[in-house]
C-alpha positions in Angstrom: -245.8 -36.5 32.6 -244.4 -37.1 36.1 -240.8 -38.1 36.6 -238.6 -40.3 38.7 -235.5 -40.8 39.7 -233.0 -43.9 40.4 -230.3 -44.0 42.3 -227.6 -46.4 41.5 -226.7 -48.6 38.4 -226.5 -52.0 40.3 -228.1 -55.2 39.5 -231.2 -53.0 41.8 -230.9 -50.0 40.1 -231.4 -51.8 37.1 -234.0 -53.6 37.7 -236.1 -50.2 38.9 -234.8 -48.4 35.8 -235.9 -51.4 33.3 -239.2 -51.6 34.8 -239.8 -48.2 35.1 -239.2 -47.4 31.5 -241.4 -50.5 30.4 -244.2 -48.9 32.2 -244.0 -46.2 30.5 -242.5 -43.6 33.3 -240.2 -40.6 32.7 -237.3 -41.7 34.9 -233.5 -40.6 35.4 -231.1 -42.6 36.8 -227.5 -41.6 38.4 -224.7 -43.6 38.7 -221.2 -42.3 40.5 -219.3 -44.9 39.0 -218.4 -45.2 35.2 -220.2 -48.3 34.5 -223.1 -50.4 35.7 -222.8 -53.6 37.8 -221.9 -51.6 41.4 -219.7 -53.7 43.7 -219.6 -57.0 41.4 -216.8 -54.7 39.9 -214.4 -54.1 42.2 -215.1 -57.5 44.4 -212.2 -59.9 45.3 -211.0 -61.6 42.3 -211.8 -65.2 43.7 -215.8 -64.3 44.2 -218.1 -66.8 42.6 -221.7 -66.6 43.1 -223.2 -68.8 45.6 -226.5 -69.2 44.2 -227.0 -71.2 41.0 -226.6 -69.5 37.6 -230.2 -70.7 36.4 -231.5 -69.1 39.3 -230.0 -66.0 39.8 -231.2 -63.9 36.7 -233.5 -60.9 35.9 -236.4 -61.6 34.4 -236.6 -63.1 30.9 -232.8 -62.5 30.6 -231.2 -65.8 31.6 -226.9 -66.5 32.2 -225.3 -67.7 29.1 -225.8 -71.2 28.9 -222.2 -71.8 28.9 -221.4 -70.4 32.4 -220.5 -72.5 35.2 -223.2 -73.8 38.1 -221.6 -70.6 39.9 -220.0 -68.0 37.6 -217.1 -65.8 38.6 -217.4 -61.9 39.5 -215.8 -61.4 35.9 -218.9 -63.3 34.4 -221.2 -61.7 36.2 -220.0 -58.3 35.3 -220.2 -59.3 32.0 -223.7 -60.5 32.3 -224.6 -57.3 33.7 -223.3 -55.4 31.2 -224.9 -57.4 28.6 -228.4 -56.5 30.2 -227.9 -53.1 30.5 -226.7 -53.2 26.6 -229.6 -55.5 25.6 -232.3 -52.9 27.3 -230.9 -49.7 26.3 -229.9 -48.7 29.4 -226.1 -47.0 28.4 -228.7 -44.1 26.8 -231.2 -44.0 30.2 -228.1 -43.5 33.0 -225.8 -40.9 33.9 -222.9 -42.1 34.9 -219.9 -40.2 36.8 -222.6 -38.3 38.6 -223.2 -38.8 42.2 -226.2 -37.8 44.2 -225.4 -35.4 47.0 -228.9 -35.4 48.5 -232.5 -36.2 48.5 -234.6 -33.7 50.5 -238.2 -34.1 50.6 -240.2 -31.1 48.9 -241.8 -28.7 51.6 -245.1 -29.4 52.4 -248.0 -29.6 55.3 -248.7 -32.8 54.6 -246.7 -36.3 55.2 -243.2 -36.2 54.5 -242.4 -36.8 50.9 -246.1 -36.4 49.9 -245.2 -33.9 47.2 -242.0 -35.5 46.1 -238.4 -34.7 46.5 -235.9 -32.5 45.4 -232.5 -34.2 44.0 -229.4 -32.7 44.2 -226.5 -33.8 42.4 -222.8 -33.6 43.1 -222.0 -30.8 40.5 -225.0 -28.9 42.6 -227.8 -29.4 40.3 -231.4 -29.3 41.4 -234.3 -31.3 40.0 -237.6 -32.5 41.8 -239.3 -35.7 41.2 -242.6 -37.1 41.8 -240.8 -40.2 43.9 -237.3 -41.7 44.5 -236.0 -45.6 44.2 -233.0 -46.0 46.3 -230.8 -48.6 45.1 -227.4 -47.5 46.0 -226.3 -50.7 48.1 -225.8 -51.7 51.3 -222.4 -53.6 50.3 -220.0 -50.2 50.2 -219.4 -48.5 53.4 -217.2 -50.9 55.4 -217.5 -51.7 59.2 -214.5 -52.2 61.4 -214.8 -53.0 65.0 -212.8 -51.8 67.5 -210.7 -53.5 70.1 -208.7 -51.9 72.9 -204.7 -51.5 72.0 -203.1 -50.9 68.7 -202.6 -53.8 65.7 -199.6 -52.4 63.7 -199.4 -54.8 61.0 -201.4 -54.8 57.9 -205.7 -54.0 57.1 -207.9 -55.1 54.6 -211.5 -55.1 54.3 -213.1 -57.4 52.5 -214.9 -54.6 50.6 -211.0 -53.4 49.6 -209.7 -56.9 49.1 -208.5 -57.9 45.7 -206.0 -61.1 46.2 -203.5 -62.8 48.0 -200.9 -60.2 46.2 -201.9 -57.8 48.6 -201.4 -59.8 52.0 -198.0 -59.0 54.0 -195.8 -62.0 55.8 -197.4 -65.6 56.0 -199.3 -65.3 58.9 -203.2 -64.1 58.6 -206.1 -63.4 60.8 -209.7 -63.1 59.4 -212.2 -61.6 61.4 -215.9 -62.7 60.3 -217.7 -65.9 59.9 -220.2 -64.8 56.9 -219.8 -65.2 53.3 -217.1 -63.1 52.4 -214.7 -63.5 55.7 -215.0 -67.8 54.7 -213.6 -66.8 51.1 -211.4 -64.4 52.4 -209.8 -67.5 54.5 -210.2 -70.2 51.9 -208.2 -68.1 49.0 -205.6 -67.3 51.6 -205.6 -71.0 52.6 -205.5 -71.9 49.0 -202.0 -69.8 48.5 -200.6 -71.8 51.1 -200.7 -68.5 53.5 -201.2 -69.6 57.7 -204.4 -68.9 58.3 -206.7 -68.2 61.4 -210.8 -67.2 61.3 -212.5 -65.4 64.0 -215.7 -67.2 64.5 -217.4 -65.7 67.8 -221.1 -67.4 67.5 -222.3 -70.7 66.2 -222.9 -70.9 62.3 -224.8 -73.6 60.3 -222.7 -74.5 57.2 -224.7 -75.3 53.9 -222.9 -76.7 50.9 -223.3 -74.8 47.4 -224.7 -78.2 46.1 -226.8 -81.6 47.1 -226.4 -84.6 45.0 -224.3 -82.2 42.6 -226.9 -79.8 41.8 -227.2 -76.3 42.9 -229.0 -76.3 46.1 -231.7 -74.1 44.9 -232.6 -76.6 41.9 -232.9 -79.9 43.4 -236.3 -80.7 42.3 -238.2 -82.3 45.3 -237.4 -79.8 47.5 -240.0 -77.3 46.8 -242.8 -80.0 47.4 -241.7 -79.2 51.4 -243.1 -76.6 53.6 -240.3 -73.9 54.7 -239.6 -75.5 57.8 -239.8 -78.7 56.3 -236.7 -78.1 53.8 -235.1 -76.0 57.0 -234.7 -79.9 58.0 -234.2 -81.4 55.2 -231.2 -78.8 54.9 -229.8 -79.3 57.8 -229.8 -83.0 57.3 -228.4 -83.2 54.0 -225.4 -80.8 55.3 -224.6 -82.7 58.0 -224.1 -85.6 56.0 -221.9 -83.9 53.2 -220.1 -81.2 55.7 -220.5 -82.7 59.4 -221.4 -81.3 62.5 -219.8 -78.3 64.0 -218.1 -80.6 67.0 -216.1 -82.2 63.9 -214.0 -78.9 63.7 -212.2 -77.7 66.4 -212.7 -74.1 68.0 -215.9 -74.0 65.6 -218.8 -72.9 68.4 -222.0 -74.9 68.5 -225.1 -73.1 67.3 -227.5 -71.5 69.4 -230.2 -71.5 67.3 -231.5 -74.8 66.0 -232.6 -73.8 62.6 -231.2 -71.9 59.6 -234.5 -69.7 59.8 -233.3 -68.9 63.2 -229.6 -68.4 63.0 -226.5 -67.8 61.0 -226.3 -69.4 57.9 -223.4 -69.2 55.6 -223.1 -71.2 52.0 -219.4 -72.2 52.2 -217.9 -75.8 51.4 -214.6 -75.0 51.4 -213.5 -73.6 54.6 -214.4 -76.8 56.6 -212.7 -78.9 54.5 -209.3 -76.3 54.7 -209.9 -77.2 58.7 -209.9 -80.5 58.5 -206.7 -80.4 56.3 -205.0 -78.1 59.2 -204.8 -75.3 56.9 -207.1 -73.0 58.7 -207.8 -72.6 62.5 -210.8 -71.2 64.1 -210.3 -68.7 67.1 -212.6 -67.2 69.7 -213.3 -63.5 69.9 -210.4 -60.8 69.8 -209.9 -58.9 73.2 -207.3 -56.7 72.3 -204.3 -55.9 70.6 -200.5 -55.5 71.2 -198.4 -54.7 67.8 -199.3 -57.5 65.7 -199.9 -59.9 69.0 -203.8 -60.3 69.2 -205.1 -61.6 72.3 -208.2 -63.6 72.3 -211.0 -64.0 75.0 -210.0 -67.3 76.0 -206.7 -66.3 77.1 -204.5 -67.4 73.8 -202.5 -64.8 71.4 -201.0 -65.1 67.9 -198.8 -63.1 66.1 -200.5 -61.8 62.7 -198.7 -60.1 59.6 -202.4 -59.3 58.2 -205.7 -58.8 59.5 -208.4 -59.3 56.7 -212.1 -57.7 58.1 -215.0 -59.4 56.9 -217.2 -57.8 59.3 -219.7 -56.5 56.9 -221.1 -53.2 55.9 -222.9 -50.2 57.3 -226.6 -50.0 55.6 -225.4 -46.4 54.8 -227.6 -43.3 52.7 -225.3 -40.9 52.6 -227.5 -38.3 50.6 -230.8 -38.5 53.1 -230.4 -36.9 56.0 -230.6 -39.1 59.2 -233.2 -37.3 61.0 -235.4 -38.6 58.2 -234.3 -42.3 58.9 -235.9 -44.1 61.7 -233.6 -47.0 62.4 -233.4 -50.2 64.7 -230.0 -51.8 65.3 -228.4 -49.4 62.8 -230.6 -50.1 59.7 -233.6 -48.4 58.3 -237.1 -49.5 59.4 -239.3 -50.2 56.5 -242.6 -51.8 55.8 -244.1 -53.4 52.6 -241.2 -56.5 51.9 -238.3 -54.2 52.8 -239.3 -51.4 50.1 -240.8 -48.4 52.1 -239.2 -46.4 54.6 -240.6 -46.0 57.8 -242.4 -42.5 57.8 -241.3 -41.2 54.3 -243.8 -41.6 51.7 -242.8 -41.4 48.0 -239.5 -42.8 48.7 -238.7 -46.5 47.6 -235.5 -49.2 48.9 -234.5 -51.4 46.1 -232.6 -54.1 47.4 -231.8 -53.0 50.7 -233.3 -56.5 52.1 -231.6 -59.6 51.3 -233.7 -62.7 52.2 -231.3 -65.5 51.3 -231.2 -67.1 48.0 -230.8 -65.7 44.8 -230.7 -62.0 44.8 -231.3 -60.5 41.7 -235.0 -62.0 41.0 -235.8 -60.2 44.1 -235.0 -56.5 42.7 -237.6 -57.3 40.1 -240.3 -58.7 42.4 -239.8 -55.4 44.9 -240.1 -53.1 41.9 -243.1 -54.4 40.8 -245.0 -53.6 43.7 -242.9 -49.9 44.1 -244.6 -49.6 40.6 -248.3 -50.8 42.3 -247.4 -48.0 44.9 -246.4 -45.3 42.3 -249.8 -46.3 40.4 -252.1 -45.7 43.5 -250.8 -42.0 43.7 -250.8 -41.2 39.8 -254.3 -42.6 39.7 -255.4 -40.1 42.7 -256.9 -36.7 41.8 -253.9 -34.7 44.6 -251.4 -37.6 43.2 -250.8 -39.0 46.6 -252.4 -41.7 48.8 -251.0 -42.4 52.0 -249.4 -45.2 51.1 -246.6 -45.8 54.1 -248.9 -44.5 56.5 -251.2 -47.4 55.3 -248.6 -49.9 55.6 -247.5 -49.0 59.0 -250.8 -49.2 60.5 -251.4 -52.9 59.4 -247.6 -54.0 59.5 -244.6 -54.4 61.7 -241.5 -52.4 60.6 -238.6 -54.4 59.4 -235.3 -54.0 60.3 -233.7 -57.2 58.9 -231.6 -57.3 55.4 -229.9 -61.2 56.1 -233.0 -63.7 56.7 -234.4 -66.6 55.8 -236.6 -66.0 52.7 -239.9 -67.2 53.4 -240.0 -65.1 55.7 -239.7 -62.3 53.3 -241.9 -64.3 51.1 -244.5 -63.9 53.6 -244.1 -60.3 54.0 -244.6 -59.8 50.1 -247.5 -61.9 50.3 -249.2 -59.3 53.1 -248.1 -56.5 50.9 -250.4 -57.7 48.0 -252.9 -58.1 50.3 -253.0 -54.7 51.6 -252.0 -53.1 48.4 -255.1 -54.9 47.0 -257.2 -53.5 49.6 -256.0 -50.5 50.0 -256.6 -49.8 45.6 -260.4 -51.3 46.2 -260.5 -48.6 48.3 -259.3 -45.7 46.5 -261.3 -46.9 43.8 -264.5 -46.1 45.8 -262.8 -42.7 47.2 -262.2 -44.2 50.4 -258.5 -44.0 50.8 -258.0 -42.6 53.5 -257.1 -44.9 56.4 
């Protein structure tokens, strides 16, 4: 029986492992930490799910009904652990075992077409027919550089735990994504003086409409994506206000949520109105603890919190194998198939907006259809990546509007069905 490898035991890795096991495949899963759950185990204490409990769960395994609409980090970790226990994953995952390298087995054919050799950090080598990469994209911290030297304390959102770590009273948060806004709110609510750098216009969205989690408003599903976009903007405008209601907040350049930056956070703007958070423009340079901004103003800060995101890193893959755009690996097949590589699958590298956990299971169902095509072939290989690359545009997006991803998914389903039909008639040489 052919063997498969899953790298990582976060939510994406567990989804991959469960579906492979339930499909009757032989599979090994390696996790470098000593527990399941990935980044949720070490994220900041104030973290809560921004999507609703009842929409953000593994297939057939809902979260406990006594959880709040937006569970805490600790509750999400407990949920992941209960899923691993219920599915018997603790006996299937090799913990405290990192992957050093993933290399294509030598062949004259397409890269990866005869499988992959996985080398563990222990030095052990194993060969697999295919590899599922679920190592996550929220761990390799990205910190921009600026002229001068900042001499205060610096913490990235990926390392931040709580306000006990902050030095002094004056805090500068850099970034305007969900994590950066959470950090600014956390500091403001603990009575620190907080400024936040927001360089680009952002569409702020509320977690709830009419007291109901936004994903669960029943009548919204009756509208087309562009109509939902408009209704969401109107509802948030009524509840939160417009950009010009908040001093320093730039006007969004893009008119729609789908085109622009979107952040789900009610409290940042609340504290701006209360004077506990001040919005400042981009950073120009540092001088000790003084930060100079692009509008000519400056401020003294004891701590900088970097909410500036993460690199999409694949440390076990030779970079010569990875084709990137805007520093992100290019993919086909709704974010699953790496450009130029066969029998390798990314699970969780695409993060279309909305509940994330169900995405991983949906991606796995398509990946399993791909490996079934391979296993049905007399040679054990059909050129799935090559086929998709001729008919789809490579995508470099991680965070983007969900309906764009759903369109990719529908197109991938159509192409895979056509490919299976060709394979059944021995014409799978597209």
